[in-house]
C-alpha positions in Angstrom: 186.9 166.0 233.9 184.0 165.9 231.7 180.5 166.2 232.7 177.8 163.6 232.0 175.2 164.3 229.0 172.5 164.6 231.8 174.3 166.9 234.0 175.4 168.7 230.6 171.6 169.1 229.8 170.3 170.3 232.9 173.3 173.1 233.2 172.3 174.2 229.7 168.4 174.4 230.6 169.3 176.3 233.9 171.3 178.9 232.1 169.0 178.8 229.2 166.1 179.9 231.7 168.4 182.6 233.4 169.1 184.6 230.3 165.3 183.8 229.0 164.0 185.4 232.2 166.7 188.4 231.8 165.9 188.9 228.1 162.2 188.7 229.1 162.5 191.3 232.0 164.2 193.5 229.6 161.9 193.3 226.7 158.7 193.9 229.2 160.0 197.1 230.7 161.2 198.7 227.6 157.9 197.7 226.1 156.0 200.1 227.8 157.8 202.7 226.5 157.1 202.1 222.8 154.1 201.5 220.6 153.0 198.3 218.8 155.8 197.8 216.6 157.8 197.1 219.5 157.4 193.3 219.0 158.5 193.4 215.4 161.7 195.3 216.5 162.3 192.8 219.6 162.1 189.8 216.8 164.1 191.9 214.6 167.1 192.6 217.2 166.8 188.9 218.5 167.1 187.2 215.4 170.0 189.9 214.5 171.7 189.2 217.5 171.5 185.5 217.1 172.6 185.5 213.5 175.9 187.7 214.6 176.7 184.9 217.5 176.6 182.0 215.1 178.5 183.9 212.6 181.1 184.6 214.7 182.0 180.9 215.2 185.2 180.6 213.8 185.0 176.6 213.2 182.7 176.2 210.3 181.9 172.6 211.7 180.8 174.1 214.8 179.4 177.1 213.5 176.8 174.5 211.3 176.5 172.5 214.4 175.0 175.6 216.2 173.0 177.0 213.4 171.4 173.5 213.0 170.8 173.3 216.8 169.2 176.8 216.7 167.2 176.0 213.8 165.6 172.7 215.7 165.1 174.1 219.1 163.4 177.3 217.7 161.2 175.2 216.0 160.2 173.2 218.5 159.9 176.1 220.9 157.4 178.0 218.8 155.5 175.1 217.9 154.9 174.3 221.6 154.1 178.0 222.4 151.6 177.7 219.5 150.2 174.8 220.5 149.9 175.9 224.2 146.6 176.4 225.5 145.0 174.5 222.4 143.8 170.9 223.4 143.3 169.6 219.8 146.8 171.0 218.7 149.3 168.7 218.3 152.9 169.0 217.4 154.9 167.2 215.2 158.3 168.1 214.6 159.9 166.5 211.6 163.7 167.2 210.9 163.4 169.9 213.4 160.6 171.8 211.8 157.4 172.2 213.1 154.3 170.9 211.1 
């Protein structure tokens, strides 16, 4: 049995939010014990973990598809967070990149 595209997207969004909340809680909890460079370390660790996860995908087509998805969604999320709270800012995504 396969799920519909909308059901798949809703479940992916739900699971993403659960994981986001867990990672954010862990980072915020650990940040109180570290100096300012903690943010750099967190970003470095997340990027390294993401790269390792993508590299572990055996099928090269699936790996390429996942890399493209990550690049697109990451760019869009960063652009949205940068524009958040800036009423004159506009997000323009071209080929997954933010402009």
